[in-house]
C-alpha positions as CSV (number, residue, x, y, z in Angstrom):
1,M,-32.0,-135.7,-95.7
2,K,-33.5,-132.6,-94.0
3,K,-30.3,-131.9,-92.1
4,K,-28.2,-132.4,-95.2
5,K,-30.3,-129.7,-96.9
6,N,-30.0,-127.5,-93.8
7,N,-26.3,-127.9,-93.8
8,I,-25.8,-126.9,-97.4
9,I,-28.3,-124.0,-97.1
10,F,-26.5,-122.7,-94.0
11,W,-23.1,-122.7,-95.7
12,F,-24.4,-121.1,-98.9
13,L,-26.4,-118.4,-97.2
14,S,-23.7,-117.7,-94.6
15,I,-20.9,-117.3,-97.0
16,L,-23.0,-115.3,-99.5
17,Y,-24.1,-113.1,-96.6
18,L,-20.5,-112.5,-95.5
19,E,-19.5,-111.7,-99.0
20,M,-22.4,-109.2,-99.4
21,V,-21.7,-107.4,-96.2
22,L,-18.0,-107.1,-97.2
23,R,-18.9,-105.7,-100.6
24,L,-21.3,-103.2,-99.2
25,T,-18.8,-102.1,-96.5
26,L,-15.7,-101.9,-98.6
27,F,-17.0,-100.9,-102.1
28,D,-20.5,-99.6,-101.6
29,N,-21.1,-101.8,-104.5
30,F,-23.8,-104.3,-103.5
31,L,-25.3,-105.5,-106.7
32,N,-23.9,-105.6,-110.2
33,I,-23.2,-108.1,-113.0
34,N,-20.2,-109.5,-111.1
35,I,-22.5,-111.0,-108.4
36,I,-23.1,-113.9,-110.9
37,N,-19.4,-114.8,-110.9
38,L,-19.3,-114.5,-107.2
39,I,-22.2,-116.9,-106.6
40,L,-21.0,-119.4,-109.2
41,F,-17.6,-119.7,-107.6
42,L,-19.2,-119.7,-104.2
43,I,-21.1,-123.0,-104.9
44,P,-18.0,-125.3,-105.0
45,I,-16.7,-123.6,-101.8
46,V,-20.0,-124.2,-100.1
47,L,-19.9,-127.9,-101.2
48,I,-16.4,-128.2,-99.8
49,L,-17.4,-126.7,-96.5
50,H,-20.4,-129.0,-96.4
51,L,-18.2,-132.0,-97.1
52,I,-15.6,-131.1,-94.5
53,S,-18.3,-130.5,-91.9
54,S,-20.1,-133.8,-92.5
55,I,-17.6,-136.6,-92.9
56,F,-17.1,-137.2,-89.2
57,N,-19.4,-138.2,-86.4
58,K,-21.9,-135.5,-85.3
59,K,-19.8,-134.3,-82.3
60,M,-16.7,-133.9,-84.3
61,S,-18.6,-132.4,-87.2
62,R,-20.2,-129.8,-84.9
63,F,-16.8,-128.9,-83.5
64,I,-15.2,-128.6,-87.0
65,S,-18.2,-126.6,-88.3
66,L,-17.9,-124.1,-85.4
67,I,-14.2,-123.7,-86.0
68,M,-14.7,-123.1,-89.7
69,I,-17.5,-120.5,-89.4
70,A,-15.6,-118.7,-86.6
71,F,-12.4,-118.6,-88.7
72,L,-14.2,-117.4,-91.8
73,T,-16.0,-114.7,-89.8
74,L,-12.7,-113.6,-88.3
75,V,-11.1,-113.4,-91.8
76,F,-13.9,-111.3,-93.2
77,I,-13.8,-108.9,-90.2
78,A,-10.0,-108.7,-90.5
79,Q,-10.3,-107.8,-94.2
80,I,-12.7,-104.9,-93.3
81,I,-10.2,-103.5,-90.8
82,Y,-7.3,-103.9,-93.1
83,Y,-9.0,-102.3,-96.1
84,K,-10.2,-99.3,-94.1
85,I,-6.6,-98.6,-93.1
86,Y,-4.7,-99.5,-96.4
87,L,-7.4,-99.4,-99.0
88,S,-6.4,-103.0,-100.0
89,V,-7.1,-106.5,-99.0
90,F,-4.3,-108.5,-97.3
91,S,-2.7,-111.4,-99.1
92,I,-1.9,-114.9,-97.7
93,Y,1.8,-113.7,-97.5
94,S,0.8,-110.8,-95.3
95,I,-0.8,-113.1,-92.8
96,G,2.6,-114.7,-92.2
97,S,4.9,-111.7,-92.5
98,G,2.9,-109.1,-90.7
99,T,1.6,-110.8,-87.6
100,G,4.6,-109.6,-85.6
101,Q,3.4,-106.0,-86.1
102,V,-0.2,-106.4,-85.0
103,L,0.4,-105.2,-81.5
104,E,2.1,-102.0,-82.6
105,F,-1.0,-101.0,-84.6
106,M,-3.5,-102.3,-82.0
107,S,-4.9,-98.9,-81.2
108,T,-5.6,-98.2,-84.9
109,I,-7.2,-101.6,-85.3
110,I,-9.5,-100.8,-82.3
111,M,-10.3,-97.3,-83.8
112,V,-11.2,-98.8,-87.1
113,L,-13.2,-101.6,-85.4
114,K,-15.2,-98.9,-83.5
115,E,-15.9,-96.9,-86.7
116,N,-17.2,-100.0,-88.5
117,I,-18.9,-101.7,-85.5
118,I,-22.2,-102.0,-87.3
119,P,-21.0,-104.1,-90.3
120,I,-18.7,-106.0,-88.0
121,L,-21.7,-106.9,-85.7
122,F,-23.6,-108.0,-88.8
123,M,-20.7,-110.2,-89.7
124,L,-21.3,-112.2,-86.5
125,I,-24.8,-113.2,-87.4
126,P,-24.0,-116.5,-89.2
127,L,-21.8,-117.5,-86.3
128,A,-24.6,-116.7,-83.8
129,I,-27.1,-118.7,-85.9
130,F,-24.8,-121.7,-86.0
131,I,-24.3,-121.6,-82.2
132,I,-28.0,-121.5,-81.6
133,F,-29.2,-123.9,-84.2
134,S,-26.2,-126.2,-84.6
135,K,-28.2,-129.4,-83.8
136,S,-30.5,-128.7,-86.8
137,I,-27.6,-127.8,-89.1
138,V,-24.9,-130.4,-88.5
139,V,-25.1,-133.6,-90.5
140,S,-22.8,-136.7,-90.5
141,S,-22.1,-138.7,-93.6
142,K,-19.4,-140.8,-92.0
143,R,-21.0,-144.1,-93.1
144,N,-22.2,-143.0,-96.5
145,P,-19.3,-142.8,-99.0
146,R,-21.8,-142.5,-101.8
147,N,-22.7,-139.0,-100.7
148,I,-19.1,-138.1,-100.4
149,V,-18.4,-139.2,-104.0
150,L,-21.5,-137.3,-105.3
151,T,-20.4,-134.2,-103.5
152,L,-17.0,-134.4,-105.1
153,I,-18.6,-134.8,-108.5
154,F,-20.8,-131.8,-107.9
155,I,-17.8,-129.7,-106.7
156,L,-16.0,-130.4,-110.0
157,L,-19.1,-129.8,-112.1
158,F,-20.0,-126.4,-110.5
159,Q,-16.3,-125.3,-110.6
160,G,-16.4,-126.0,-114.3
161,V,-19.6,-124.0,-114.7
162,A,-18.0,-121.1,-112.7
163,I,-14.9,-121.1,-114.9
164,G,-17.0,-121.3,-118.0
165,S,-18.9,-118.2,-117.0
166,L,-15.7,-116.2,-117.1
167,F,-15.6,-116.6,-120.9
168,I,-18.9,-114.9,-121.4
169,K,-17.6,-111.7,-123.0
170,K,-17.9,-108.6,-120.9
171,N,-16.8,-105.2,-122.2
172,E,-15.1,-103.9,-119.1
173,N,-11.7,-103.0,-117.7
174,Y,-10.2,-105.7,-115.4
175,S,-12.8,-108.3,-116.2
176,A,-13.4,-111.3,-113.9
177,K,-11.6,-113.5,-116.4
178,Q,-8.5,-111.3,-116.5
179,L,-8.3,-111.2,-112.7
180,Y,-8.8,-114.9,-112.5
181,Y,-6.1,-115.8,-115.0
182,D,-3.9,-112.9,-115.9
183,T,-3.7,-110.1,-113.4
184,H,-2.8,-110.1,-109.8
185,S,-4.9,-107.4,-108.1
186,P,-6.6,-108.8,-105.0
187,T,-8.7,-105.8,-104.3
188,L,-10.3,-105.8,-107.7
189,S,-10.6,-109.6,-107.6
190,V,-12.5,-109.4,-104.3
191,N,-14.9,-107.0,-105.9
192,K,-15.6,-109.2,-108.9
193,L,-15.0,-112.7,-107.7
194,G,-15.5,-112.6,-103.9
195,L,-13.1,-112.8,-101.0
196,L,-12.8,-116.6,-100.7
197,T,-12.2,-117.1,-104.4
198,T,-9.6,-114.4,-104.3
199,M,-7.8,-115.9,-101.3
200,R,-7.9,-119.3,-103.0
201,I,-6.3,-117.8,-106.1
202,D,-3.8,-115.9,-104.0
203,F,-2.8,-119.1,-102.1
204,K,-2.4,-121.0,-105.4
205,R,-0.2,-118.3,-106.8
206,L,1.9,-118.2,-103.6
207,M,2.4,-122.0,-103.7
208,F,3.0,-122.6,-107.4
209,G,4.2,-119.2,-108.6
210,F,2.5,-116.8,-111.0
211,E,3.6,-115.1,-114.1
212,E,1.6,-112.3,-115.7
213,E,2.0,-112.1,-119.4
214,S,3.6,-109.1,-120.9
215,K,1.2,-107.1,-123.1
216,F,3.1,-104.0,-123.8
217,V,5.2,-105.1,-126.9
218,D,2.1,-105.2,-129.1
219,N,1.0,-101.8,-127.9
220,L,4.3,-100.0,-128.9
221,D,4.6,-97.9,-131.9
222,P,6.9,-99.6,-134.5
223,A,7.9,-96.2,-135.8
224,D,9.9,-95.7,-132.6
225,D,12.4,-98.3,-133.8
226,D,14.0,-95.5,-135.9
227,E,14.0,-93.0,-133.0
228,D,17.8,-92.6,-133.1
229,N,17.7,-91.6,-136.8
230,I,15.3,-88.8,-136.2
231,E,16.7,-85.4,-135.2
232,E,15.3,-84.7,-131.7
233,P,14.3,-81.1,-130.9
234,K,14.9,-81.7,-127.2
235,E,17.5,-83.3,-124.9
236,Y,16.3,-86.3,-123.0
237,N,17.2,-87.9,-119.7
238,K,18.4,-91.2,-121.1
239,I,21.6,-93.2,-121.4
240,D,23.0,-94.8,-124.5
241,I,22.0,-98.4,-123.9
242,D,22.6,-100.9,-126.7
243,F,19.2,-102.7,-126.4
244,D,19.7,-104.4,-129.8
245,K,22.7,-106.1,-128.4
246,L,20.9,-107.1,-125.2
247,I,18.0,-108.4,-127.2
248,S,20.2,-110.5,-129.4
249,K,22.0,-112.1,-126.4
250,E,18.9,-112.8,-124.3
251,N,17.1,-116.2,-124.3
252,D,14.4,-115.4,-121.7
253,K,11.3,-114.1,-123.6
254,S,10.1,-111.9,-120.7
255,I,13.5,-110.2,-120.4
256,K,13.7,-109.8,-124.1
257,D,10.2,-108.2,-124.2
258,M,11.4,-105.8,-121.5
259,H,14.4,-104.8,-123.5
260,E,12.1,-104.2,-126.5
261,Y,9.8,-102.1,-124.4
262,F,12.5,-99.9,-122.9
263,K,14.2,-99.5,-126.2
264,R,11.0,-98.0,-127.7
265,A,9.8,-96.2,-124.5
266,E,9.7,-92.4,-124.6
267,A,12.2,-90.7,-122.3
268,T,11.3,-87.5,-120.4
269,S,12.9,-84.3,-121.6
270,K,15.4,-82.2,-119.9
271,N,14.0,-78.8,-119.0
272,Q,14.8,-75.3,-117.5
273,Y,15.3,-76.9,-114.1
274,T,17.8,-79.6,-115.2
275,G,21.0,-79.2,-113.1
276,M,19.5,-76.3,-111.1
277,F,21.0,-77.9,-107.9
278,K,24.0,-79.5,-109.5
279,G,26.9,-79.9,-107.0
280,K,24.7,-78.9,-104.0
281,N,24.3,-81.0,-100.9
282,L,21.0,-82.8,-100.4
283,I,19.1,-83.8,-97.3
284,V,16.1,-86.0,-97.8
285,F,13.4,-86.9,-95.3
286,L,11.0,-89.7,-95.6
287,A,8.7,-88.3,-92.9
288,E,6.4,-90.8,-91.1
289,A,2.7,-90.0,-91.8
290,F,3.6,-86.4,-92.8
291,Y,0.5,-84.6,-94.1
292,P,-0.5,-81.0,-94.9
293,I,-2.4,-80.6,-91.6
294,A,1.1,-80.8,-89.9
295,I,2.0,-77.5,-91.6
296,D,1.0,-74.6,-89.4
297,K,2.3,-71.0,-89.7
298,E,2.3,-70.5,-86.0
299,L,2.9,-74.0,-84.6
300,T,5.4,-75.3,-87.2
301,P,7.0,-72.2,-88.8
302,T,9.9,-74.0,-90.3
303,L,7.7,-76.5,-92.1
304,Y,5.5,-73.6,-93.2
305,K,8.5,-71.7,-94.5
306,L,10.0,-74.7,-96.4
307,S,6.6,-75.6,-97.9
308,N,5.9,-72.1,-99.2
309,E,9.3,-70.8,-100.3
310,G,10.6,-73.6,-102.5
311,F,9.0,-75.7,-105.2
312,I,5.3,-75.7,-104.3
313,F,3.7,-78.9,-105.7
314,K,0.0,-78.1,-105.6
315,N,-1.3,-81.5,-106.8
316,F,0.9,-84.1,-105.2
317,Y,-0.3,-87.5,-103.9
318,T,1.1,-90.3,-101.8
319,P,-1.2,-93.3,-102.5
320,I,-1.0,-95.9,-99.8
321,Y,0.0,-99.5,-100.7
322,P,-0.5,-102.7,-98.7
323,V,2.9,-102.6,-96.8
324,S,2.2,-99.0,-95.8
325,T,5.5,-97.4,-94.7
326,S,7.8,-99.9,-96.4
327,D,6.0,-99.7,-99.8
328,G,5.7,-95.9,-99.5
329,E,9.5,-95.8,-99.0
330,Y,10.2,-98.3,-101.8
331,I,8.1,-96.2,-104.3
332,T,9.8,-93.0,-103.3
333,V,13.4,-94.4,-103.3
334,T,13.2,-96.6,-106.4
335,S,10.5,-95.0,-108.6
336,L,9.0,-98.5,-109.0
337,L,5.7,-99.9,-107.9
338,P,5.8,-102.5,-105.2
339,K,5.1,-106.1,-105.9
340,E,1.7,-107.2,-104.4
341,G,2.0,-109.7,-101.5
342,V,5.7,-109.3,-100.5
343,W,7.9,-106.7,-98.8
344,S,9.5,-105.3,-102.0
345,A,12.1,-103.2,-100.2
346,S,13.3,-106.2,-98.3
347,R,13.2,-108.4,-101.5
348,S,15.3,-105.8,-103.3
349,S,18.3,-106.0,-100.9
350,T,20.4,-108.1,-103.3
351,N,19.4,-106.3,-106.5
352,Y,21.4,-103.6,-108.3
353,F,19.8,-100.2,-108.3
354,P,21.9,-97.7,-110.3
355,F,19.5,-94.8,-110.1
356,V,18.5,-94.6,-106.5
357,L,19.8,-91.5,-104.8
358,G,22.4,-93.2,-102.6
359,N,24.1,-95.1,-105.5
360,S,23.7,-92.2,-108.0
361,F,25.3,-89.6,-105.6
362,K,27.9,-92.0,-104.3
363,K,29.1,-92.6,-107.9
364,I,29.9,-88.9,-108.3
365,G,31.8,-88.5,-105.1
366,Y,29.1,-87.6,-102.5
367,K,29.3,-88.9,-98.9
368,T,26.1,-90.8,-98.6
369,T,24.6,-91.7,-95.2
370,A,21.1,-92.8,-94.0
371,Y,19.6,-92.6,-90.5
372,H,16.5,-94.1,-88.9
373,N,15.5,-93.4,-85.4
374,H,14.0,-96.9,-84.8
375,S,15.1,-100.4,-85.2
376,A,17.6,-101.1,-88.0
377,T,16.0,-104.5,-88.8
378,Y,12.4,-103.1,-89.0
379,Y,11.3,-103.9,-92.6
380,D,14.8,-105.2,-93.1
381,R,16.3,-101.8,-93.6
382,D,19.6,-103.1,-92.4
383,K,19.7,-105.0,-95.7
384,S,18.0,-102.7,-98.2
385,H,19.5,-99.3,-97.3
386,P,23.2,-100.3,-97.6
387,N,22.2,-101.8,-101.0
388,F,20.7,-98.4,-101.9
389,G,24.2,-96.9,-101.4
390,Y,24.1,-95.6,-97.9
391,D,26.2,-96.0,-94.8
392,F,23.2,-96.9,-92.6
393,Y,22.7,-96.1,-88.9
394,A,19.7,-96.7,-86.7
395,C,18.8,-97.5,-83.1
396,K,21.2,-100.0,-81.6
397,R,23.2,-99.7,-84.8
398,G,25.5,-96.6,-84.4
399,L,22.7,-94.1,-83.7
400,N,23.2,-92.7,-80.2
401,I,19.8,-91.5,-79.0
402,N,17.2,-92.7,-76.5
403,C,15.8,-95.8,-78.2
404,K,13.8,-96.9,-75.1
405,I,10.8,-94.7,-75.9
406,W,8.1,-94.9,-78.5
407,P,8.2,-93.3,-80.9
408,E,11.8,-92.1,-80.9
409,S,12.7,-88.4,-81.3
410,D,13.4,-86.9,-84.7
411,L,15.1,-84.0,-82.9
412,E,17.5,-86.3,-81.1
413,M,18.3,-88.0,-84.4
414,I,19.3,-84.7,-86.0
415,D,21.3,-83.5,-83.0
416,A,23.2,-86.8,-82.8
417,T,24.1,-87.0,-86.5
418,Y,24.6,-83.7,-88.2
419,K,28.3,-83.5,-87.2
420,S,29.0,-86.8,-89.0
421,Y,28.4,-85.3,-92.5
422,I,28.1,-81.6,-92.4
423,E,31.8,-80.9,-92.9
424,N,32.0,-83.3,-95.9
425,D,31.2,-81.6,-99.2
426,P,29.3,-82.7,-101.1
427,F,27.0,-84.9,-99.0
428,L,23.7,-86.7,-99.4
429,T,21.9,-87.5,-96.2
430,Y,18.7,-89.5,-96.0
431,Y,16.6,-89.5,-92.8
432,V,13.7,-92.0,-92.2
433,T,11.8,-90.3,-89.3
434,V,9.4,-92.0,-86.8
435,S,8.2,-89.2,-84.5
436,G,5.0,-88.8,-86.5
437,H,4.0,-92.4,-86.0
438,L,0.7,-93.4,-84.5
439,N,-0.7,-93.9,-81.8
440,Y,-2.1,-90.3,-81.7
441,T,-2.8,-90.2,-78.0
442,K,-1.0,-88.3,-75.2
443,S,-0.6,-91.5,-73.2
444,G,0.5,-93.8,-76.0
445,N,2.9,-91.6,-77.8
446,M,6.0,-90.1,-76.2
447,M,6.3,-87.3,-78.7
448,A,2.7,-86.3,-78.2
449,Y,3.2,-86.3,-74.5
450,K,6.5,-84.3,-74.8
451,N,5.0,-81.6,-76.9
452,W,1.5,-81.5,-75.5
453,S,1.9,-78.1,-74.0
454,Y,2.1,-76.6,-77.5
455,V,-1.3,-78.0,-78.6
456,K,-3.4,-78.5,-75.4
457,N,-5.4,-75.3,-75.9
458,M,-6.1,-75.8,-79.7
459,N,-9.7,-76.2,-80.8
460,Y,-9.2,-79.7,-82.1
461,S,-10.0,-83.2,-80.9
462,D,-7.3,-84.9,-78.8
463,P,-6.1,-87.3,-81.7
464,V,-5.5,-84.3,-84.0
465,K,-3.7,-82.4,-81.2
466,A,-1.6,-85.5,-80.6
467,Y,-0.8,-85.7,-84.3
468,M,0.3,-82.1,-84.3
469,A,2.4,-82.6,-81.2
470,C,4.2,-85.5,-82.9
471,H,5.1,-83.3,-85.8
472,I,6.3,-80.5,-83.6
473,E,9.2,-82.9,-83.0
474,L,9.9,-83.0,-86.7
475,E,9.6,-79.2,-86.7
476,K,12.2,-78.9,-84.0
477,A,14.5,-81.2,-85.9
478,L,14.3,-79.2,-89.1
479,S,14.7,-75.9,-87.2
480,N,17.9,-77.2,-85.6
481,L,19.1,-78.6,-88.9
482,I,18.8,-75.3,-90.6
483,K,20.5,-73.6,-87.6
484,Y,23.5,-76.1,-87.9
485,L,23.7,-75.6,-91.7
486,T,23.7,-71.8,-91.2
487,I,26.4,-71.9,-88.6
488,E,28.6,-74.1,-90.8
489,G,28.0,-71.9,-93.8
490,K,26.3,-74.7,-95.7
491,L,22.7,-73.6,-95.9
492,E,22.9,-71.9,-99.3
493,D,24.6,-75.0,-100.8
494,T,22.1,-77.5,-99.3
495,V,18.7,-78.6,-100.7
496,I,16.1,-80.1,-98.3
497,A,13.5,-82.5,-99.6
498,I,10.6,-83.9,-97.5
499,S,8.2,-86.6,-98.7
500,S,5.7,-88.7,-96.8
501,D,5.3,-92.5,-96.8
502,H,1.4,-92.3,-96.5
503,Y,-1.4,-90.3,-95.1
504,P,-2.0,-90.5,-91.3
505,Y,-4.2,-93.5,-91.2
506,G,-4.1,-93.3,-87.4
507,L,-6.7,-90.5,-87.8
508,T,-10.2,-90.8,-89.0
509,L,-11.4,-88.9,-92.1
510,D,-13.5,-86.6,-89.8
511,Q,-10.4,-85.9,-87.7
512,I,-8.3,-85.1,-90.7
513,N,-11.0,-82.7,-91.9
514,E,-10.9,-80.8,-88.6
515,K,-7.7,-79.1,-89.9
516,S,-7.7,-80.0,-93.6
517,S,-8.2,-77.3,-96.3
518,Y,-9.5,-80.0,-98.7
519,V,-12.7,-82.0,-98.8
520,K,-11.2,-85.4,-98.5
521,D,-12.6,-88.6,-99.8
522,D,-11.5,-92.2,-99.2
523,N,-10.7,-92.9,-102.8
524,F,-8.6,-90.0,-104.0
525,E,-8.3,-86.8,-102.1
526,K,-7.4,-88.4,-98.7
527,H,-4.0,-89.1,-100.3
528,R,-3.3,-85.5,-101.5
529,N,-0.1,-84.6,-99.7
530,S,2.9,-82.2,-99.6
531,F,6.2,-82.7,-101.3
532,I,8.6,-80.1,-99.9
533,L,11.7,-79.2,-102.0
534,W,13.6,-76.1,-100.8
535,N,16.8,-74.2,-101.0
536,S,17.4,-70.9,-99.3
537,E,18.6,-69.2,-102.4
538,M,15.6,-70.0,-104.7
539,K,12.4,-68.1,-105.3
540,P,9.1,-69.9,-104.8
541,V,8.0,-71.9,-107.9
542,K,4.4,-73.1,-108.1
543,I,3.9,-76.4,-109.9
544,D,0.3,-77.3,-110.9
545,K,1.2,-80.6,-112.6
546,I,-0.3,-83.7,-111.0
547,G,2.3,-86.1,-109.4
548,S,3.0,-88.6,-106.7
549,S,5.8,-90.2,-104.6
550,L,6.6,-92.3,-107.7
551,D,7.9,-89.1,-109.3
552,V,10.2,-88.0,-106.5
553,L,13.4,-89.8,-107.6
554,P,13.4,-88.7,-111.3
555,T,12.6,-85.1,-110.2
556,L,15.6,-85.0,-107.8
557,L,17.9,-86.7,-110.3
558,N,17.0,-84.1,-113.0
559,L,17.4,-81.1,-110.6
560,F,20.9,-82.3,-109.6
561,G,21.9,-82.9,-113.2
562,I,22.7,-86.6,-112.6
563,E,22.7,-88.9,-115.6
564,Y,19.9,-91.4,-115.5
565,D,17.6,-93.2,-117.9
566,S,14.1,-92.0,-117.4
567,R,12.8,-94.9,-119.6
568,L,13.7,-97.4,-116.8
569,L,11.7,-95.7,-114.1
570,M,8.0,-95.9,-113.5
571,G,7.7,-92.3,-112.3
572,T,8.6,-89.1,-114.3
573,D,10.2,-85.8,-113.6
574,L,7.5,-83.5,-112.1
575,L,9.2,-80.5,-113.8
576,S,9.2,-82.1,-117.3
577,D,6.5,-82.0,-119.9
578,S,5.6,-85.7,-119.5
579,D,2.0,-86.7,-119.1
580,P,1.1,-86.8,-115.4
581,L,-0.2,-90.1,-113.8
582,V,-1.0,-91.0,-110.2
583,I,-1.4,-94.7,-109.7
584,Y,-3.3,-96.2,-106.7
585,S,-2.8,-99.7,-105.4
586,N,-6.2,-100.9,-106.6
587,R,-5.2,-99.4,-110.1
588,S,-7.4,-96.4,-109.9
589,F,-5.7,-93.4,-111.3
590,I,-5.6,-89.6,-111.7
591,T,-4.4,-87.8,-114.8
592,D,-4.8,-84.2,-116.1
593,K,-7.8,-85.5,-118.0
594,G,-9.7,-86.8,-114.9
595,R,-9.8,-89.7,-112.4
596,Y,-10.8,-93.3,-112.7
597,N,-12.2,-95.4,-109.9
598,S,-11.3,-99.0,-110.6
599,I,-13.9,-100.3,-108.1
600,T,-16.9,-98.6,-109.7
601,G,-15.4,-98.6,-113.2
602,K,-16.3,-94.9,-113.6
603,F,-14.2,-92.1,-115.0
604,Q,-14.8,-88.6,-113.9
605,K,-13.6,-86.2,-116.6
606,A,-11.8,-83.0,-115.6
607,D,-13.3,-79.7,-116.5
608,G,-12.6,-78.8,-120.1
609,A,-10.8,-82.1,-120.8
610,T,-11.2,-83.8,-124.2
611,I,-10.6,-87.6,-124.3
612,S,-10.8,-90.3,-126.9
613,D,-13.3,-93.2,-126.6
614,D,-10.5,-95.6,-125.5
615,Y,-8.6,-93.2,-123.2
616,V,-9.4,-95.1,-120.0
617,K,-8.4,-98.4,-121.7
618,Q,-5.1,-96.8,-122.8
619,I,-4.3,-95.6,-119.3
620,N,-5.3,-98.9,-117.8
621,N,-2.9,-100.7,-120.2
622,K,-0.2,-98.2,-119.3
623,I,-0.7,-99.0,-115.6
624,Y,-0.7,-102.7,-116.2
625,D,2.7,-102.3,-117.9
626,K,4.1,-100.3,-115.0
627,F,3.0,-103.0,-112.5
628,Y,4.3,-105.7,-114.7
629,L,7.6,-104.0,-115.3
630,S,8.1,-103.1,-111.7
631,R,7.5,-106.7,-110.6
632,K,9.8,-108.1,-113.2
633,I,12.6,-105.6,-112.4
634,L,12.4,-106.7,-108.8
635,E,12.2,-110.5,-109.6
636,T,14.9,-110.7,-112.3
637,D,17.3,-108.1,-111.0
638,Y,16.8,-106.4,-114.3
639,Y,19.0,-103.4,-113.9
640,R,22.0,-105.7,-113.4
641,K,21.2,-107.5,-116.6
642,V,21.2,-104.1,-118.5
643,F,24.3,-102.6,-117.0
644,S,26.5,-105.6,-116.4
645,N,27.5,-105.8,-120.1
């Protein structure tokens, strides 16, 4: 009986301890009301672990217990490392789909492990206790089925109590009940329900499917039904879509709700910049780990010129999402939020996307090509990018550069490709660069090694110097590109846009701040970035409006005067008068009124801002809508349904 108590106590204290160390490390949020939910859901898990570890003979029970506590410890440690890189917890799907990329990020994993060595060492304590005291902990109930039945009854009983506790009304955004039943946001769920409960929910949803309920229809203003009968003082970026006809023909409730939503949604207005670049060529860069510290007047003069002589977006952010580069690209290319737990860009490869740049420009006669100086199959770009409207070339797929080094050269990519499009007017060219990729070491990064002479005497740490050296390769590529455009007489008629996929998570916050002009924080400011948009004939235009990579697509479509429906995108034109909104993967946000931290539940109001009592709730509902709509657009191939009639 004593050993049985020891066994249950060990599992309870061990799992609770691991959960508490995780909470303190990730959220700096040790104790709050949600700890009650965590403990109540923890009890059935503890009883299950006790049952599994005690139904065999003592030798086998000891072995199984060791495997379980070691595995759980590894999972908790892995979540710390993952969160510190991506500001998100990994899903069950990520375990299967991302294991092949672990080695590529090993140096970053080691770096984060070193930075968090104290909590990680604390995570090992339950495992060490088990190894030392296993004889006093392990119990066998092999010959006592009565105990097994009682344990099963108690598991069901405590699970019922835990679920019942969710219905105790709490006045908060993203309540434990909402996260358990209605909303898929693993990071918030870990904070309010615990990691093991979140992973159980995640596994259940992966196995049996999960449908969030649409909430937006009831929040729409019925007066908008008569929108077409009201004389509009402005022109809007929208298409004449017969949503009434679509609604009448649709049997699927969720699709019908989406039609209803988009019918009533407010379009963004055209503005003084609409069509400013109409008919010009466009070259777009999705620049790997590009960040303001890569811009240096002396070291990267072309980047400096482009960032200071075009549109200057002073409050632009690139929030990181769980699938890092792929999600960052998907957001920028589609103006949709990625679906949690899958590779959204890969999943989209059979969907219809009428508004992505490739398809939009191709429709009006542009030559559209895309290049990537790494593997064509990485993140399944060989499937997604042709679907986005590009003739796609990459290493070992029509791109003739040295593909036997890591990372490959942006300069070589430009030199090898510019002739294939520069004589074709008009053209849209899309480059996905890789020279700026981690690791940021002279020995582990060929671009850092190649350009080390430029940075070796700089007064920064070696990782920062390596990062700068990597982006000197992008600088050289841009310098040559502008030279080629000038020689061919195409510079004046070409626009260059550069957006990043994410901040350089291969650097620590302290390393970033060696060269940063901002005081960065892990929650918001670390993701403040640069969006370069430049044409040689324009005068500098400063834009104070807050925006993010979600807004890149509608901004470019508006500038080039291309017909699109702004109601069907999740981002908005940065040059319009629409309300700004930056959305983070954990559903934190920034607006012109302030910023909301979803983990702490606190809203920091901007200086001079006036807000209503339910302002945060309104924005949270808006963000819920955007996540829901983005997921349904991906899952249902929604655009095809709208435009196939």
